[in-house]
N, C-alpha and C positions, 0 to 999 in steps of 0.2 A: 167341714165338707169342702169349703173353698181351698184350704191348704192341701187337702188330699188331691184335688184336681190339679193343682199346680205341680205337686210332686209327680203325679202320673204323667202329666204333659212333659215335664222335664225328663222323666225316665224314657218315654217313647222317643223324644227328640235325641237323647243320648244314644239309644239303641240304633236308630236310623243312621246317625252320624258314624257310629262304630261299624255298621254294616258297609257303608259307602267307603270308609277308610280301608276296610278289609278287601273289598273288591278292587279298589285302586292299587293296593299293595300287590295283590296277586297279578293283576293285569300288567303293572309296570315291570314286575320281575319276568313275566313271560315274554315281554317285548324287549328285554335287555340284550345287549350284544352277546352276552355269554350263552344265550339260547340260540344264537345264529339263525334267527328267523324260524326256529322250530321245524327246519327242513332237513335235508340230507347231507349237507356239507358239515363236516365236523360232528356228525351225528346229533345235530341240534334237537331233533325230535325226541331222541332217547334221553337227552339231558332234561328236556321239559317233562317227559313222562316220569322220570325219577322224582322230579320236584313235586309233581301232582300226587304221586303215591305217598311221598313224605307228608304232604298236607293232609291227606286222608288219615294217615297213621296218627298225626298229631291231634286230629279231631276225635280220635277213638273210633273211627268207622273202619270196620274190619274188611279184609279181603275175603273172597270166596275161597273154597278149597283150591289149593294150588298157587295162591299168592295174588298180588295185585295185577300182575301183568299177563296179557295174552299176546303171544308173539305170532307174527306172520311175516312172510317174506315176499318181496316183489322187486321188479326191475325199475330203476330210475336213472334218468340222465342228469348229471350234476355238473356244476361249474365251480370247482374248488380253488382255482388259482388265478392266473392272469385274466384280466377283463379290460382290455385297452383298445381304443380306437384313436388314432392321431392323424390329423392333417399336418402339413409341414409347420404351420404356425399355431395349431390349436389342438388341445387334447379334449376329447368329448367325455362328458360325465355319464357313467352308466345310470340307467333309470330316469335320467332327465333328458339327455340328448339322444341316447340310443338304448336299445334293448335287444338282446339276442332272443331268438325263438327258443322255447324250452327244449325243442328237439334238435337244435342246431348242433353241428359238429364243431370241433375246434379249428383254429387257424393261427398260423404264425407266418404271415406273409404280407406283402404289399398288394392290396386289392386295387385293380385298375378297371373301374366300372364303365360300362356303356349305358347311358340313360335311355330308357324306352318310354314312350308316351302312352297315355291311357288308350288312345285310338289303336296303337299297335298291339297293346295287350288284349284288346277285344277282337283282334283279327288273328285267328289261329295260324293262318298261313304266313302272315308277315312276322308274327312272333317267332315261329319256328325258324324262319329265315334269319332273323336277328341272332337267335341262339347259335345257329350253325356258323354265322360270321364270327361271333365272339370266340367260339371254340377253335376257329382256324387262325384267328388274329394273334400275331406274336406279341403285341403290346397289351391287348385286353385280356382279362381273365375273370371278369365278373359282370353281372347284369344288374342294373339299377331300375327297378320298376316304380314308376311315378303314380302313386295312389292318391295324390292330393286332391284330384278332382272327382274321385269315385265316391258315389253316394248311393244310398238306398238299394234299389234292385241291381245296380251295376256292381256294388260291393258284393252282393249275394252271388252274382254271376261269376265273379272273379275269386270267390272263396276257394282256398286250397291251391290257387295257382302258384304262389310263391314256393310252397312246399314241393309241388311237383317239379318245378324248375330246379330247386335245390338238390334234386336227385341227379342233376346233370352238371351243374356248375354253381359257384357261389352266387348268392343273391343278396342284394340290398333292397329293402322296401322303403321308399320315401313316403312319409305319412305326415298328416297334420292332426291325427287323432290322438286322444289321450292314451298313454301307455298303460297296459295291464299285462301281468305275467301269469304263468301257470306252471304246471309240472308235467313232464312227459316221461313215458316209459320206453321211448324209442329214440334213436339218433339218426339224423339224416346223413347222407354221404358228404354233404358240403355245408358250409356255414350259411345261416339265414339270419340277417341282421336288419332290424328296423331303425331308421334314423329320422328324427324330426326334420321336416323340410327347412325349418329355420336354422338348423345346424349343418345341413348337407351342403357341400361345396362342389358344384358341378365342374367337371373337368379336372378335379384334383384327385390324386392318388391317396389312398388311406392305408396307413400302417396298422395292421390288425394283429393283436395277440390275445387269443381267447383259448383258455384251457377247458377241456371237458373230460368227464369220466362217466362212462356208462356202467353203472353199478348193478350187477346182477345179484340176485338173492340178498338184497338189502333187508335187514331185520328191523321192522317197526313193531311197536307194542301198544295195544289198547290197555287202558288203566281202568280197573273195575273194583268198586267197593260196594259194600252191602250194609244197610241199616235195617235190622229186623224191627217190625212193629211191636207194639205192646200187646199183651194178652194173647199171645200165640196167633197173631194176625195171619190170614191166609191169602189176602189180596195184595197185589204188588203194583206200584207205580214206578216207572223208569224215567230218570232224567239223564239226558245225554248231551254232549257237546264235543265237537272235534277240537283238538288242541294243536294239531299240526298246522304249518303254514308253508310258505314257498321257499324259505331258507335263504341261501346266499347266491348272488350272481357275481361270482368273483370274490376275491379276498376282502375287498373293501366295501362292498355293497350288499346290504341285507334287507329283507322285507319284514318289518316288525310284526305286521298282522295284528294290530291292536284291536280293531273292531271285529276283524275276521281272523281268528276267533278267540283271541286272548280274553276278550270281554265275556264271551259265552262260557268259557272254561272257568273264569273267575266266578261267574254267577252260579255255575254248577257247584263249586266248592263252598260258596257262601250259603247256598241252599242246603248243602250237606250239614254245615254248621248249624243252621237254623233248626233243621229237623232233629239233629242230635240234641239240641237244647230244649226243643218242644216236641217230645215224643207223640206219635200218632199210632192209631191201631191199623196201620198199613205198612207193609214192607216197602222199602224204597231201595232201588238199585241205581247206582250212579256209574255211568260209563263215559270215560273220556276217550274218544276215538283218535287213532292215528290214521294217516293215509287218506283222509277225506279229499284233500286237494289233488291227490294223485288218481282220483276216480272213485271215491266212496269205498276205498279198499278195506279199511278197518271195520266198518259196519257190515260190509258184505262178508268178511271173514267171520264176524261174530255170528251172523244168522246161519252160516253154514257150520259153525262149531260153537254153539251156545254153551256157556258155562253155567248159566241159570236158565231153566226151562222156559222157552218162549210161550208155552201154553199157560204158564202161570202169570204172564205179563198182562195186566188188565188195561193199562194205558201207558203210552210213552210220550214224553215232551222233549223235543230236541231244541236246544238253545244255540243260536248262531247269529252273530252280529247284534250284540246286546249293549253297545256303548252309547246309544243316544235315546231316542224315544220321544223327542219333542213333537213329532207328528203321529205318535201312536205306534202300534205294532201290527204286523201282518201275520195271519195264521194260515199256513199252508195245510191243506187237507180239511179245511173248514167245511167244504161242501160235501165231504164224505161222512163227516161225523157231526151232523147238525145239532144234536142234543148237547154234546159237549161244548160245541162252539157257542150255542145259545147261553150255556151256563157261564162261560167266560164273559160274554157281553153283559149278562145279568149282574155278575159280581162287579164288573167295571162301572156300570151305571149306578148301582146301589152305593158304591163307595166313592164315586167321583174320582176315579184314578187317571186313566189315560184319555187323550183327546179322541182316540178311536181305536177300536179293535176290528181290523179289516179282514174280510173273508177272501181267501184265495183257494183255488182248486188244487188238485194233486199235482206234484211236480217232482222230478227226479233231480233235485238240486241240493240235497243235503242227506245226512245219515238216517233220517226217518224213513227214507224210501224203501230200503230193503225190509224193514220191519213191517211196513204196510203191505208189501208184496207177500209177506209170510202170514198175514192175517192179524197182526198186532195193531190195534187202533193207535194212531199216532198223530201228533201235531208237530209241525216245524214252525217255531215262532222267531221272528226277527223284528228289530226295531226300525223305525223310520225317523229321519231327522235331517239336519243340515249337513252332516258329515257324509260326503259322497266319495271319500277315498276308499278304493277297493282294489286289491291285488296290485298295489303300487307302493313305492317307497315312502309315500306320505301318510300311510295308514299307521300313524304313530300314537303312542299313549297320550301325548300332549294334546292331540286333536279330539280326544273323547270327552264328553260332558257328563255321562252317567246321570243326566238330568231326571230321568224317570226310573232310575234303578229301584228306589224304594217302592214306588207304585207297582212296578212289574213283579217284584218279589212278594208284595202283598197279594197281588192278583193270583200268582201261581200257588202260593201257600194256601190261600183260601180255596182255590180250585181243587187242590188235593183233598182238602177236608170235606168238600161238598160233592165231589164226583161220585155218582152212583156207579158201583162196580158190580158186574154180574159174575 
């Protein structure tokens, strides 16, 4: 009996180790330069989508009728080429010293800014006068808005100001806040550039070379795979994760998107592997969404054009930001689906898994949203931990711990088995 327990313990340990190695392999690959940040420069999202489909195929998890891919088109502003700001004695580093707004237009010129104080920015008449002066000035061609002293309600009051002015002339926003980036479907008439106050050189001209391309009818693809349950199962659980990220900001700078959301995509694939090896009497649909960072576009397209009937979906679990977990997980929509949330907490307590399973109300912050709107019960689950890198160049594979990966997969697999489905 003693030997049997030792063998069993070794087997479980090896299984957990193998799972973590697999999730690390997939995450590292999705974060690699060849994926181009899984965005829209060099069709990085399509490269990643093909990789995910190949992973499903290798696992023996089949596509629905029509194949693994569901294509949709959208407009996106991209930065495929030059991304350079230079003072006479210093070149600024993209993502560290400066960031372009995702809706910025391109520029190949010397920017000659006039710095404007926070007090002037808060006075509409004085600000309008400064803009007129700059437009008439033969030496100046750009406004520099000093946001370094703006906080709280003042920041809220000034929200959108830089973009409004960028409709008139080039804008530099001087900031001391952490950089984050996103994706835009529009392009402003003029460049909008954020520079850290520690890198901004007052009174100095800036040589700017930034290339943009507004790509209309860009083709992105959801990746969908289906694992039928045993014994002619009629109930269906859906696991989802978005695999796209922000892509490249110029030729040399890309956003790896390790925690957000290579980690969730890797967990999606390893759950697929787990349920393939441990069949259950429940159908499981796996969807890796594109276009989430561009406005939940992939999931919106799916609910408008479902390839698997939504009325057959009994519950959906959306996985986003799965790379840590030292501080537990948060469950969005917990307040909408109390019974299911209580089940998660019950399993967690019973098995001594995570430090906490935290409740959060509904939010339009990931791909679960459109399904909830259409009547499909859904959770969006994300991890909490020391890694605070988000939408920046520091969200790298090396910064992920996956410290609670095994506990989270145990929690989710047990949840599927115990979930009462109507």
